[in-house]
N, CA, C and O of each residue as an XYZ file, in Angstrom:
936
protein
N     114.212     96.281     55.162
C     114.523     97.432     56.858
C     114.493     99.066     56.852
O     115.565     99.661     56.737
N     113.429     99.698     56.958
C     113.701    100.732     57.697
C     114.716    101.072     58.958
O     115.568    100.325     59.441
N     114.421    102.234     59.293
C     115.596    103.177     59.982
C     115.381    102.412     61.438
O     116.240    101.924     62.172
N     113.958    102.472     61.604
C     113.531    102.203     63.207
C     113.662    100.943     63.201
O     114.258    100.474     64.171
N     113.219    100.084     62.248
C     113.599     98.428     62.834
C     114.688     97.867     63.058
O     114.933     96.917     63.803
N     115.497     98.591     62.262
C     116.679     98.230     62.276
C     117.724     98.860     63.786
O     118.871     98.528     64.087
N     116.879     99.754     64.424
C     117.159    100.131     65.413
C     116.876     99.279     66.721
O     117.593     99.080     67.702
N     115.730     98.889     66.446
C     114.907     97.860     67.252
C     115.370     96.910     67.705
O     115.352     96.524     68.873
N     116.163     96.116     66.130
C     116.836     95.112     66.283
C     118.018     95.074     66.697
O     118.526     94.086     67.228
N     118.566     96.132     66.499
C     120.083     96.346     67.208
C     119.966     96.751     68.871
O     120.835     96.725     69.743
N     118.663     97.098     68.931
C     118.135     97.155     70.621
C     118.200     96.064     71.258
O     118.707     95.920     72.370
N     117.554     95.009     70.414
C     117.285     93.503     70.892
C     118.619     92.576     70.791
O     118.806     91.590     71.504
N     119.482     93.030     69.832
C     120.571     92.305     69.855
C     121.644     92.808     71.147
O     122.258     92.056     71.903
N     121.656     94.260     71.141
C     122.367     94.479     72.472
C     121.685     94.041     73.506
O     122.523     93.546     74.260
N     120.271     93.910     74.131
C     119.846     93.020     75.100
C     120.089     92.165     75.576
O     120.455     91.984     76.738
N     119.852     91.156     74.379
C     120.814     89.782     74.442
C     121.906     89.967     74.731
O     121.922     88.985     75.474
N     122.942     90.375     74.831
C     124.115     90.506     74.814
C     124.197     90.788     76.341
O     124.723     90.114     77.226
N     123.596     91.855     76.399
C     124.235     92.214     77.845
C     123.347     91.398     78.994
O     123.616     91.545     80.186
N     122.394     90.627     78.600
C     121.745     89.589     79.564
C     122.645     88.193     79.565
O     122.717     87.449     80.543
N     123.551     87.886     77.865
C     124.028     86.691     78.463
C     125.547     87.044     79.393
O     126.131     86.165     80.027
N     126.013     88.472     79.320
C     127.298     88.873     79.940
C     126.838     88.682     81.275
O     127.348     87.803     81.970
N     125.860     89.470     81.736
C     125.825     89.353     82.901
C     125.165     88.362     83.426
O     124.939     88.556     84.620
N     124.803     87.475     83.058
C     124.200     86.238     83.803
C     125.519     85.297     84.163
O     125.427     84.383     84.982
N     126.909     85.650     83.386
C     128.058     84.818     83.938
C     128.430     85.270     85.238
O     128.779     84.489     86.123
N     128.353     86.801     85.417
C     128.595     87.188     86.924
C     127.249     88.157     87.481
O     127.269     89.386     87.431
N     125.945     87.248     88.083
C     125.228     88.272     88.261
C     125.106     89.283     89.279
O     124.507     90.355     89.197
N     125.842     88.736     90.386
C     126.216     89.557     91.722
C     127.181     90.686     91.096
O     127.007     91.839     91.488
N     127.846     90.514     90.470
C     128.857     91.659     89.879
C     128.304     92.878     89.435
O     128.992     93.899     89.438
N     126.909     92.877     88.981
C     126.117     93.282     87.877
C     125.090     93.971     89.050
O     125.236     95.189     89.151
N     124.029     93.335     89.989
C     123.689     93.484     90.702
C     124.167     94.536     92.244
O     123.527     95.261     93.005
N     125.278     94.213     92.161
C     126.111     94.776     93.374
C     125.816     96.351     93.287
O     124.926     96.962     93.878
N     126.579     96.751     92.591
C     126.514     98.651     92.398
C     124.866     98.889     92.085
O     124.570     99.961     92.611
N     124.077     98.490     91.644
C     122.857     98.419     91.355
C     121.900     98.899     92.869
O     121.096     99.811     93.061
N     122.352     97.982     93.619
C     121.609     97.821     94.936
C     122.460     98.842     95.499
O     121.769     99.807     95.825
N     123.602     99.002     95.727
C     124.091     99.860     96.227
C     123.763    101.380     96.379
O     123.602    102.113     97.354
N     123.720    101.604     94.702
C     122.954    102.771     94.239
C     121.783    103.294     94.722
O     121.598    104.472     95.026
N     120.840    102.216     94.799
C     119.528    102.091     95.087
C     119.544    102.173     96.716
O     118.659    102.880     97.199
N     120.133    101.756     97.308
C     119.911    101.848     98.790
C     120.321    103.078     99.385
O     119.849    103.429    100.467
N     121.652    104.162     98.408
C     121.861    105.161     98.839
C     120.716    106.429     98.939
O     120.545    107.292     99.800
N     119.813    106.048     97.285
C     118.792    106.631     97.088
C     117.565    106.480     98.413
O     116.807    107.354     98.833
N     117.628    105.837     98.612
C     116.501    105.317     99.644
C     116.709    105.829    100.569
O     115.786    106.503    101.025
N     118.001    105.784    101.323
C     118.621    106.396    102.636
C     118.171    108.155    102.346
O     117.526    108.864    103.119
N     118.605    108.454    101.317
C     118.518    109.927    101.205
C     117.050    110.035    101.512
O     116.780    110.518    102.612
N     115.943    109.631    100.650
C     114.536    109.968    100.817
C     114.086    109.509    102.280
O     112.991    109.772    102.778
N     115.028    108.839    102.836
C     114.276    108.418    104.352
C     114.441    109.545    105.347
O     113.725    110.098    106.182
N     115.958    109.682    104.816
C     116.312    111.294    105.792
C     115.406    112.478    105.247
O     115.243    113.378    106.071
N     114.795    112.649    104.040
C     114.212    113.602    103.596
C     112.863    113.481    104.217
O     112.450    114.449    104.856
N     112.066    112.331    104.101
C     111.283    112.451    104.961
C     111.137    112.371    106.574
O     110.068    112.651    107.118
N     111.926    112.096    107.074
C     112.090    112.156    108.573
C     112.300    114.061    108.938
O     111.943    114.545    110.012
N     113.027    115.013    107.635
C     113.330    116.174    108.001
C     111.745    117.164    107.757
O     111.294    118.134    108.367
N     111.254    116.393    106.618
C     109.530    117.148    106.163
C     108.681    117.139    107.578
O     108.083    118.076    108.107
N     108.822    115.792    108.012
C     107.760    115.303    109.252
C     108.339    116.119    110.156
O     107.585    116.278    111.116
N     109.259    116.647    110.247
C     109.668    117.378    111.804
C     108.997    119.016    111.349
O     108.884    119.861    112.236
N     108.767    119.194    110.549
C     108.711    120.695    110.079
C     106.920    120.935    109.745
O     106.351    121.996    110.002
N     106.258    119.782    109.163
C     105.026    120.025    108.720
C     104.130    120.018    109.753
O     104.510    119.572    110.835
N     102.736    120.526    109.598
C     101.548    120.478    110.616
C     100.646    119.108    110.354
O     100.110    118.887    109.268
N     100.567    118.362    111.316
C      99.882    116.737    110.889
C      98.322    117.273    110.558
O      97.787    118.377    110.659
N      98.004    116.375    110.255
C      96.633    116.350    109.671
C      95.771    116.066    110.801
O      95.616    114.854    110.951
N      95.208    116.728    111.577
C      94.123    116.232    112.907
C      93.407    115.053    112.279
O      93.266    114.250    113.201
N      92.959    114.620    111.331
C      91.922    113.892    111.072
C      92.647    112.217    111.150
O      91.926    111.290    111.516
N      93.674    112.042    110.885
C      94.896    110.727    110.919
C      94.410    109.853    109.990
O      93.476    110.175    109.256
N      95.109    108.432    109.922
C      95.087    107.544    108.913
C      94.401    106.282    109.713
O      94.389    106.118    110.933
N      93.802    105.385    108.644
C      93.067    104.027    109.376
C      94.492    103.015    108.609
O      94.686    102.985    107.393
N      95.197    102.396    109.454
C      96.018    101.584    109.092
C      95.788    100.121    109.314
O      95.504     99.655    110.417
N      95.965     99.198    107.879
C      95.347     97.730    108.475
C      96.256     97.221    109.213
O      97.426     97.601    109.173
N      95.887     96.436    109.862
C      96.020     95.622    111.063
C      96.370     96.323    112.404
O      96.897     95.803    113.388
N      95.915     97.789    112.219
C      96.086     98.795    113.455
C      94.732     99.161    114.054
O      94.479     98.822    115.210
N      93.681     99.970    113.176
C      92.396    100.429    113.388
C      91.830    100.012    112.229
O      90.977    100.835    111.896
N      91.910     99.108    111.457
C      91.265     98.437    110.336
C      91.432     97.171    110.487
O      92.221     96.757    111.337
N      90.632     96.223    109.593
C      91.353     94.820    109.877
C      92.441     94.762    108.228
O      92.244     95.365    107.173
N      93.544     93.811    108.593
C      94.694     93.655    107.572
C      93.859     92.452    106.470
O      93.883     91.322    106.958
N      93.475     92.499    105.730
C      93.135     91.863    104.094
C      94.021     91.452    102.938
O      95.137     91.966    102.863
N      93.661     90.643    102.102
C      94.554     90.349    100.763
C      94.260     91.789    100.114
O      95.004     92.121     99.191
N      93.180     92.730    100.534
C      92.830     94.043     99.682
C      94.351     95.035    100.244
O      95.223     95.561     99.552
N      94.234     95.004    101.323
C      95.273     96.027    101.988
C      96.663     95.682    101.321
O      97.597     96.461    101.128
N      96.602     94.583    101.070
C      98.267     94.234    100.342
C      98.140     94.594     99.196
O      99.033     95.343     98.800
N      97.071     94.254     98.237
C      97.065     94.935     96.877
C      97.148     96.387     96.616
O      97.697     96.949     95.669
N      96.620     96.814     97.447
C      96.724     98.235     97.877
C      98.295     99.008     97.751
O      98.704     99.980     97.117
N      98.970     97.956     98.776
C     100.247     98.785     98.942
C     100.883     98.241     97.519
O     101.327     99.080     96.735
N     100.921     97.021     97.228
C     101.276     96.629     95.935
C     101.144     97.520     94.551
O     102.073     97.837     93.807
N      99.554     97.885     94.381
C      99.486     98.961     93.364
C     100.082    100.217     93.451
O     100.424    100.841     92.446
N     100.245    100.673     94.714
C     100.880    101.718     95.004
C     102.072    101.661     94.307
O     102.218    101.977     93.126
N     103.028    101.200     95.157
C     104.265    100.399     94.532
C     104.549    100.383     93.048
O     105.425    100.964     92.409
N     103.650     99.622     92.692
C     103.744     99.284     91.147
C     103.846    100.479     90.381
O     104.677    100.301     89.490
N     103.391    101.535     90.352
C     102.744    102.814     89.718
C     104.198    103.429     90.312
O     104.021    104.646     90.258
N     105.289    103.234     90.750
C     106.169    104.185     91.203
C     107.476    103.088     90.228
O     108.213    103.566     89.366
N     107.479    101.973     90.543
C     108.225    101.126     89.892
C     107.896    101.256     88.209
O     108.830    101.528     87.455
N     106.836    101.094     87.794
C     106.683    101.460     86.576
C     107.161    102.867     86.065
O     107.637    102.797     84.932
N     107.156    104.081     86.591
C     107.535    105.015     86.412
C     109.134    105.282     86.170
O     109.716    106.090     85.446
N     109.660    104.163     87.170
C     111.270    104.305     87.423
C     111.822    103.298     86.211
O     112.916    103.466     85.673
N     110.861    102.189     85.854
C     111.177    101.410     84.543
C     111.012    102.036     83.075
O     111.621    101.828     82.025
N     109.879    102.939     83.438
C     110.192    103.545     81.893
C     111.555    104.930     81.669
O     111.982    105.594     80.724
N     111.784    104.838     82.865
C     112.987    106.197     82.776
C     114.093    105.371     82.147
O     115.068    105.871     81.587
N     113.866    104.030     82.282
C     115.266    103.268     82.027
C     114.897    102.966     80.504
O     115.880    102.958     79.763
N     113.778    102.738     79.951
C     113.227    102.590     78.648
C     113.616    103.897     77.911
O     114.186    103.912     76.820
N     113.209    105.113     78.695
C     113.127    105.975     77.617
C     114.786    106.460     77.747
O     115.025    107.375     76.958
N     115.931    106.056     78.542
C     116.996    106.135     78.372
C     117.391    105.701     77.611
O     118.018    106.409     76.822
N     117.252    103.968     77.318
C     117.656    103.632     76.196
C     117.387    104.317     74.442
O     118.232    104.463     73.559
N     115.862    104.638     74.407
C     115.360    105.549     73.172
C     116.530    106.750     73.267
O     117.313    106.895     72.328
N     116.576    107.308     74.051
C     117.236    108.831     73.987
C     118.725    108.372     73.760
O     119.308    108.823     72.774
N     119.351    107.543     74.572
C     120.991    107.422     74.246
C     121.294    106.287     73.202
O     122.438    105.970     72.874
N     120.258    105.765     72.762
C     121.117    104.280     71.782
C     120.121    104.515     70.629
O     120.436    104.739     69.460
N     118.965    104.439     71.090
C     118.325    104.682     69.432
C     117.943    105.608     68.665
O     117.600    105.531     67.485
N     118.011    106.620     69.436
C     117.664    107.930     68.299
C     118.942    108.098     67.985
O     119.027    107.490     66.918
N     120.325    108.668     68.301
C     121.505    108.341     67.886
C     121.606    107.471     66.788
O     122.360    107.887     65.909
N     120.944    106.131     66.529
C     121.565    105.499     65.581
C     120.290    105.925     64.504
O     120.366    106.039     63.280
N     119.236    106.095     65.287
C     118.475    106.428     63.662
C     118.943    108.029     63.291
O     118.688    108.508     62.186
N     119.547    108.676     64.186
C     119.810    109.909     63.145
C     121.041    109.724     62.400
O     121.191    110.552     61.502
N     121.854    108.965     62.513
C     123.305    108.380     61.761
C     122.461    108.453     59.840
O     122.987    108.921     58.830
N     121.137    107.836     59.970
C     120.275    107.494     58.610
C     119.663    108.581     57.902
O     118.987    108.672     56.877
N     120.136    109.429     58.816
C     119.376    110.803     58.068
C     120.216    112.027     58.102
O     121.293    112.274     58.645
N     119.203    112.893     57.174
C     120.204    114.043     56.952
C     119.135    115.597     56.796
O     117.973    115.723     56.409
N     119.972    116.435     57.202
C     119.750    117.922     57.219
C     118.782    117.906     58.497
O     119.089    117.174     59.438
N     117.446    118.808     58.570
C     116.801    119.040     59.555
C     116.449    117.662     60.275
O     116.712    117.599     61.476
N     115.923    116.639     59.702
C     114.997    115.655     60.370
C     116.550    115.043     61.354
O     116.611    114.967     62.581
N     117.616    114.693     60.403
C     118.557    114.517     61.532
C     119.288    115.499     62.590
O     120.268    115.251     63.293
N     118.670    116.465     62.517
C     119.121    117.403     63.706
C     118.154    117.320     64.475
O     118.427    117.745     65.598
N     116.607    116.764     64.295
C     115.616    116.747     65.122
C     116.127    115.453     66.096
O     116.321    115.484     67.311
N     116.254    114.504     65.329
C     117.155    112.783     66.002
C     118.219    113.638     66.838
O     118.102    113.582     68.062
N     119.117    114.325     66.370
C     120.242    114.420     67.569
C     120.009    115.454     68.922
O     120.675    115.407     69.956
N     118.798    116.469     68.607
C     118.604    117.212     69.624
C     117.472    116.340     70.367
O     117.385    116.661     71.552
N     116.578    115.317     69.976
C     115.779    114.931     70.811
C     116.211    113.725     72.001
O     115.707    113.474     73.095
N     117.005    113.305     71.499
C     117.929    112.395     72.727
C     118.545    112.959     73.813
O     118.430    112.410     74.909
N     119.122    113.873     73.702
C     119.509    114.570     75.246
C     118.483    115.606     75.630
O     118.714    116.331     76.598
N     117.393    115.725     74.959
C     116.208    116.787     75.741
C     115.481    115.871     76.493
O     114.995    116.213     77.570
N     115.317    114.458     75.936
C     114.692    113.673     76.499
C     115.422    113.205     77.583
O     114.752    113.005     78.596
N     116.881    112.925     77.663
C     117.225    112.440     78.924
C     117.230    113.712     80.109
O     117.162    113.527     81.325
N     117.323    114.985     79.444
C     117.060    115.938     80.844
C     115.547    115.705     81.498
O     115.330    115.535     82.697
N     114.418    115.739     80.301
C     113.216    115.582     80.903
C     112.983    114.467     81.814
O     112.343    114.538     82.864
N     113.621    113.302     81.272
C     113.518    111.883     82.574
C     114.039    112.216     83.620
O     113.482    111.869     84.662
N     115.379    113.060     83.685
C     115.479    113.482     84.704
C     115.036    114.296     85.623
O     115.162    114.094     86.831
N     114.465    115.309     85.092
C     113.403    116.213     85.766
C     112.267    115.612     86.323
O     111.871    115.975     87.430
N     111.743    114.806     85.738
C     110.928    114.126     86.255
C     111.141    112.811     87.444
O     110.410    112.337     88.314
N     112.169    112.600     87.093
C     112.684    111.643     88.261
C     112.743    112.589     89.619
O     112.236    112.225     90.679
N     113.315    113.643     89.477
C     114.166    114.485     90.460
C     112.092    114.948     91.180
O     111.687    114.603     92.290
N     111.508    115.492     90.460
C     109.794    116.131     90.863
C     109.240    114.694     91.752
O     108.765    114.705     92.888
N     109.472    113.407     90.809
C     108.786    112.244     91.847
C     109.252    112.187     93.272
O     108.594    112.152     94.312
N     110.849    112.186     93.018
C     111.789    112.104     94.168
C     110.837    113.472     95.337
O     110.335    113.242     96.438
N     110.861    114.517     94.758
C     110.513    115.613     95.677
C     108.787    115.350     96.606
O     108.431    115.343     97.785
N     108.249    115.204     95.535
C     106.770    114.676     95.806
C     106.950    113.503     96.904
O     106.557    113.560     98.069
N     107.591    112.486     96.319
C     107.371    111.559     97.147
C     108.059    111.609     98.737
O     107.560    110.837     99.557
N     109.066    112.402     99.137
C     109.591    112.934    100.007
C     108.676    113.830    100.903
O     108.843    113.736    102.119
N     107.832    114.593    100.480
C     106.737    115.644    101.055
C     105.530    114.899    101.450
O     105.035    114.905    102.577
N     105.018    114.133    100.223
C     104.090    113.355    100.714
C     104.216    112.898    102.191
O     103.675    113.378    103.187
N     105.222    111.656    102.059
C     105.373    110.625    102.631
C     105.793    111.329    104.079
O     105.662    110.782    105.174
N     106.344    112.704    103.839
C     107.289    113.449    105.329
C     105.841    113.935    105.753
O     105.885    113.979    106.982
N     104.325    114.399    105.247
C     103.592    114.540    106.184
C     102.592    113.555    106.354
O     101.524    113.929    106.838
N     102.741    112.329    106.040
C     101.831    111.037    106.198
C     102.859    110.840    107.915
O     102.454    111.019    109.063
N     103.995    110.495    107.509
C     104.934    110.416    109.251
C     104.457    111.422    110.017
O     103.941    110.960    111.034
N     104.400    112.827    109.950
C     103.717    113.721    110.992
C     102.607    113.370    111.801
O     102.592    113.115    113.005
N     101.471    113.397    110.795
C     100.593    112.722    110.828
C     100.043    111.158    111.479
O      98.872    110.871    111.726
N     100.825    110.588    111.601
C     100.654    108.935    112.013
C     101.911    109.339    113.257
O     101.650    108.717    114.286
N     102.894    110.013    113.373
C     103.391    110.294    114.723
C     102.545    110.850    115.710
O     102.650    110.488    116.882
N     101.566    111.848    115.286
C     100.850    112.747    116.331
C      99.599    111.446    116.515
O      99.305    110.990    117.619
N      99.149    111.117    115.594
C      97.879    110.260    115.952
C      98.323    108.840    117.183
O      97.583    108.282    117.993
N      99.458    108.658    116.955
C      99.941    107.503    117.897
C     100.830    107.853    119.239
O     101.118    107.066    120.141
N     101.150    109.091    119.144
C     101.723    109.852    120.076
C     103.023    108.973    120.384
O     103.137    108.270    121.387
N     104.096    109.127    119.266
C     105.233    108.683    119.204
C     106.282    109.654    118.687
O     105.916    110.588    117.973
N     107.379    109.517    118.957
C     107.896    110.575    118.423
C     108.544    110.441    117.014
O     109.245    109.433    116.928
N     108.483    111.239    115.838
C     108.943    110.744    114.498
C     110.152    110.079    114.355
O     110.432    109.249    113.491
N     111.003    110.582    115.450
C     112.367    109.193    115.180
C     112.044    107.844    115.316
O     112.428    107.018    114.487
N     111.338    107.532    116.340
C     110.642    106.074    116.794
C     110.218    106.123    115.502
O     111.028    105.637    114.713
N     109.056    106.618    114.950
C     108.202    106.069    114.108
C     108.720    105.595    112.757
O     108.154    104.789    112.018
N     110.110    106.338    112.499
C     111.029    105.892    111.037
C     111.440    104.843    111.324
O     111.292    103.986    110.453
N     112.173    104.381    112.714
C     112.284    103.289    112.928
C     111.560    101.702    112.562
O     111.916    100.721    111.908
N     110.516    102.025    113.270
C     109.173    101.002    113.026
C     109.120    100.750    111.101
O     108.848     99.706    110.509
N     109.386    101.745    110.665
C     108.986    101.788    109.499
C     109.976    100.751    108.523
O     109.544    100.073    107.590
N     111.570    100.812    109.032
C     112.565    100.680    108.499
C     112.562     99.148    108.142
O     113.369     98.929    107.238
N     111.893     98.004    108.579
C     111.560     96.598    108.396
C     111.056     96.407    106.865
O     111.625     95.607    106.121
N     109.882     97.242    106.415
C     109.701     97.123    105.229
C     109.814     98.024    104.599
O     109.997     97.748    103.414
N     109.784     99.556    104.943
C     110.541    100.741    103.969
C     111.920    100.256    103.107
O     112.144     99.804    101.984
N     112.545    100.545    104.054
C     113.779    100.084    103.654
C     114.123     98.858    102.084
O     114.644     99.184    101.017
N     113.699     97.710    102.422
C     113.912     96.847    101.189
C     112.826     97.370    100.057
O     113.051     97.121     98.872
N     111.716     98.055    100.424
C     110.639     98.414     99.711
C     111.117     99.505     98.480
O     110.788     99.570     97.295
N     112.203    100.472     99.453
C     112.607    101.520     98.344
C     113.661    101.144     97.410
O     113.756    101.482     96.231
N     114.642    100.208     98.266
C     115.632     99.667     97.453
C     115.266     99.032     95.794
O     115.823     99.065     94.697
N     113.919     98.428     96.401
C     113.282     97.680     94.940
C     112.923     98.349     94.000
O     112.951     98.037     92.810
N     112.400     99.743     94.692
C     111.809    100.535     93.775
C     112.483    101.314     93.137
O     111.905    101.780     92.155
N     114.042    101.824     93.402
C     115.007    102.427     93.214
C     116.076    101.507     92.586
O     117.245    101.884     92.508
N     115.743    100.506     92.215
C     116.943     99.967     91.453
C     116.754     99.845     90.175
O     117.737     99.392     89.589
N     115.653    100.134     89.380
C     115.970    100.727     87.844
C     116.588    102.211     87.711
O     117.384    102.640     86.876
N     115.904    102.927     88.913
C     116.315    104.405     88.921
C     118.797    104.216     88.750
O     119.615    104.867     88.100
N     118.906    103.332     89.473
C     119.886    103.052     90.113
C     120.853    102.884     88.786
O     121.811    103.583     88.455
N     120.243    101.636     88.084
C     120.840    101.084     86.989
C     120.891    102.345     85.764
O     121.909    102.485     85.086
N     119.657    103.245     85.569
C     119.694    104.151     84.665
C     121.113    105.629     85.238
O     121.676    106.467     84.533
N     121.206    105.413     86.433
C     122.104    106.278     86.924
C     123.686    105.877     86.468
O     124.474    106.730     86.059
N     123.936    104.808     86.569
C     125.151    104.389     86.305
C     125.145    104.216     85.054
O     126.161    104.564     84.452
N     124.152    103.703     84.377
C     124.502    103.214     82.708
C     124.896    104.971     82.225
O     126.028    105.413     82.030
N     124.122    105.422     82.163
C     124.626    107.315     82.073
C     125.895    107.747     82.334
O     126.633    108.309     81.525
N     126.200    107.417     83.740
C     127.664    107.423     83.760
C     128.636    106.931     82.749
O     129.492    107.705     82.319
N     128.579    105.897     82.402
C     129.324    105.341     80.977
C     128.833    105.377     79.877
O     129.290    104.744     78.925
N     127.701    106.211     79.819
C     127.166    106.340     78.687
C     127.080    104.888     77.480
O     127.414    104.786     76.300
N     126.309    103.669     78.727
C     126.181    102.473     78.095
C     124.689    102.259     78.198
O     124.111    101.516     78.991
N     123.955    103.331     76.902
C     122.386    103.553     76.905
C     121.791    102.431     76.139
O     120.595    102.337     75.866
N     123.048    101.291     75.698
C     122.053    100.398     74.816
C     122.230     99.102     75.679
O     122.276     97.988     75.157
N     122.346     99.348     77.272
C     122.641     98.217     77.719
C     121.206     98.469     78.938
O     121.026     97.669     79.856
N     120.325     99.668     78.723
C     119.360     99.860     79.507
C     118.038     99.075     79.435
O     117.460     98.910     80.509
N     117.394     98.492     78.159
C     116.553     97.521     78.227
C     116.861     96.440     79.153
O     116.110     96.017     80.032
N     118.290     95.946     78.817
C     118.260     94.735     79.561
C     118.367     95.316     80.881
O     118.303     94.334     81.621
N     118.485     96.277     81.554
C     118.796     96.905     82.932
C     117.159     96.761     83.115
O     116.787     96.162     84.125
N     116.385     97.152     82.414
C     115.057     97.452     82.783
C     114.326     95.740     83.121
O     113.760     95.428     84.169
N     114.488     95.070     82.233
C     113.884     93.814     82.533
C     114.630     93.207     83.950
O     113.887     92.730     84.807
N     115.858     93.226     84.146
C     116.472     92.251     85.499
C     116.071     93.466     86.670
O     115.798     92.923     87.740
N     116.020     94.211     86.699
C     115.665     95.300     87.800
C     114.371     95.031     88.037
O     114.079     94.600     89.152
N     113.588     95.178     87.284
C     111.844     94.813     87.694
C     112.056     93.268     88.056
O     111.802     93.065     89.243
N     112.458     92.108     87.345
C     112.175     90.958     87.764
C     112.621     90.663     89.362
O     111.860     90.145     90.179
N     113.999     91.093     89.652
C     114.477     91.248     91.085
C     113.504     92.544     91.918
O     113.717     92.350     93.115
N     112.777     93.462     91.807
C     112.358     94.118     92.432
C     110.868     93.501     92.825
O     110.418     93.470     93.970
N     110.342     93.120     91.889
C     109.096     92.449     92.327
C     108.576     91.537     93.230
O     107.440     91.621     93.697
N     109.603     90.426     93.560
C     109.558     89.542     94.595
C     109.776     90.292     95.945
O     109.266     89.984     97.022
N     110.736     91.469     95.665
C     110.874     92.058     97.201
C     109.565     92.933     97.610
O     109.264     93.114     98.790
N     108.836     93.444     96.547
C     107.861     94.729     96.945
C     106.548     93.650     97.162
O     105.434     94.078     97.464
N     106.722     92.750     97.042
C     105.583     91.414     97.867
C     105.964     90.926     99.215
O     105.206     90.884    100.184
N     106.918     90.646     99.195
C     107.263     90.462    100.860
C     106.806     91.767    101.460
O     105.741     91.955    102.048
N     108.008     92.865    101.169
C     107.434     93.845    102.049
C     106.146     94.735    102.117
O     106.024     95.682    102.893
N     105.050     94.259    101.077
C     103.604     94.735    101.355
C     103.468     93.768    102.327
O     102.986     94.218    103.367
N     103.760     92.455    102.344
C     103.031     91.461    103.525
C     103.771     92.128    105.026
O     103.154     92.192    106.089
N     104.985     92.521    104.868
C     105.589     93.178    106.125
C     104.758     94.111    106.787
O     104.387     94.124    107.961
N     104.480     95.028    105.688
C     103.904     96.510    106.230
C     102.282     96.371    106.766
O     101.638     97.099    107.521
N     101.866     94.982    105.965
C     100.426     94.705    106.328
C     100.349     94.007    107.904
O      99.627     94.282    108.863
N     101.459     92.950    107.717
C     101.176     92.120    108.862
C     101.790     92.518    109.870
O     101.223     92.436    110.959
N     103.087     93.046    109.781
C     104.015     93.342    110.787
C     104.257     94.688    111.356
O     104.246     94.824    112.580
N     104.430     95.487    110.733
C     104.489     96.825    110.886
C     103.588     97.377    112.070
O     104.077     97.941    113.049
N     102.269     97.170    111.899
C     101.106     97.405    112.983
C     101.638     96.937    114.449
O     101.604     97.713    115.405
N     102.056     95.808    114.536
C     103.052     95.269    115.453
C     103.579     96.158    116.217
O     103.146     96.519    117.311
N     104.651     96.585    115.592
C     105.557     97.544    115.876
C     105.187     98.743    116.350
O     105.584     99.357    117.340
N     104.353     99.021    115.505
C     103.358    100.490    116.000
C     102.508    100.188    117.346
O     102.710    100.888    118.339
N     101.927     99.549    117.362
C     101.414     98.518    119.027
C     102.430     98.921    120.252
O     102.273     99.697    121.195
N     103.570     98.063    119.855
C     104.648     98.325    120.548
C     105.225     99.378    120.987
O     105.690     99.388    122.126
N     105.303    100.485    120.148
C     105.763    102.147    120.035
C     104.721    103.102    120.791
O     104.894    104.145    121.422
N     103.874    102.551    120.570
C     102.798    103.545    121.339
C     102.067    103.654    122.279
O     101.157    102.826    122.303
N     102.107    104.476    123.212
C     101.364    104.442    124.756
C     100.037    104.394    124.270
O      99.322    103.560    124.826
N      99.535    105.063    123.393
C      97.690    105.336    123.373
C      97.247    103.639    122.662
O      96.044    103.441    122.492
N      98.109    102.647    122.333
C      97.798    101.715    121.504
C      97.385    100.599    122.555
O      97.004     99.495    122.165
């Protein structure tokens, strides 16, 4: 068995051990992840509100399923596709954290010379890259969503704050679900428990998927009704 295969086997063993341990007390494991994800979500929503206050709205407006275009299964599919890309990015951050923090150091122990140095330096560099990419993603989301919020608020003639309130029933659970892998990554990095991140990826994605499906249905079928109640022009 070569070094890479050994690292993979050890990674699978660590993953199974973590899943067995977490299965004994699932709420104790999920609670800090959910709290961390909720904190990130609230911070992002606050950033969206701030951006919406200062940007210039797009005069062309938006088409909103259930408001000014029909609500269909395709509408739900588009929401789920968009959110699945974000969830995949955060899940890959967990996987990258496992590779950088657990697999590469394990492989470095079986190498010598410059090749060992490469493995030792690659892990921290990869972690920095993942952190930078995730930060860039969050900043981009805040800016894009803030622009969309400003445009929609002007289109419907409602205040930015009122618009944010109509968003909460679907946006808050949606964002918490999307940020579960990121919260797990952050908490594992603080404890240097990189070997748990493959298990964390599987668990957080499994928990997030049904929440995202529910949130997509609320966005397509409930949110337009809230906008109609809030808007004097609808």
